[in-house]
C-alpha positions in Angstrom: 116.6 -36.2 22.1 115.5 -39.7 21.1 112.4 -40.4 19.0 110.6 -43.6 19.9 110.4 -46.1 17.1 107.1 -46.5 15.3 106.9 -50.2 16.4 107.4 -50.3 20.2 108.0 -54.0 20.0 111.4 -53.3 18.5 112.5 -51.2 21.5 115.1 -53.2 23.4 116.0 -50.5 25.9 114.2 -47.4 27.2 117.2 -45.9 29.0 120.5 -45.0 27.4 123.8 -44.5 29.0 124.8 -41.1 30.3 126.7 -38.7 28.1 130.0 -37.2 29.2 128.2 -34.2 30.7 126.1 -36.5 32.9 122.8 -35.8 31.3 120.4 -38.7 30.5 118.7 -39.0 27.1 115.0 -39.4 27.3 112.1 -40.2 24.9 110.3 -36.9 24.2 107.3 -36.1 22.0 108.7 -32.8 20.6 111.9 -30.7 20.8 112.8 -27.2 19.7 116.0 -27.2 17.6 117.4 -24.2 15.8 114.1 -22.3 16.2 111.9 -25.1 14.8 109.8 -27.6 16.6 110.6 -31.2 15.7 107.9 -33.8 16.7 108.3 -37.5 17.0 105.8 -38.1 14.1 107.9 -35.8 11.8 105.0 -33.4 11.4 105.6 -29.6 11.3 102.0 -28.7 12.4 103.2 -27.5 15.8 105.8 -25.3 14.3 103.3 -23.8 11.8 100.9 -23.0 14.6 103.7 -21.3 16.5 104.5 -19.2 13.5 100.9 -18.3 13.0 100.6 -17.1 16.6 103.8 -15.1 16.2 102.4 -13.5 13.0 99.2 -12.5 14.7 101.2 -11.0 17.6 103.3 -8.9 15.3 100.3 -7.7 13.2 98.5 -6.7 16.4 101.5 -4.8 17.6 101.8 -2.9 14.2 98.0 -2.2 14.2 98.1 -0.9 17.8 101.2 1.2 17.0 100.0 2.7 13.7 96.2 2.7 14.0 96.1 6.4 13.5 97.4 6.0 9.9 94.3 4.0 9.0 92.2 6.7 10.5 93.9 9.3 8.3 93.4 7.2 5.1 89.7 6.8 5.7 
């Protein structure tokens, strides 16, 4: 993964030589590494949004699984 420089005028080459495995490095806006989303502007907003969606999914699962407990308490 290669992050583009903030000042594109400083870029001297957009293509890089191949690695030993034969894959080519490309400029990308974001990349998932070790479970976290890394963006080219070094913001973690995308990763936070992903975690919020995951939390909602888990809460909805628990609520659907144990909704009868709430009925017993009320």
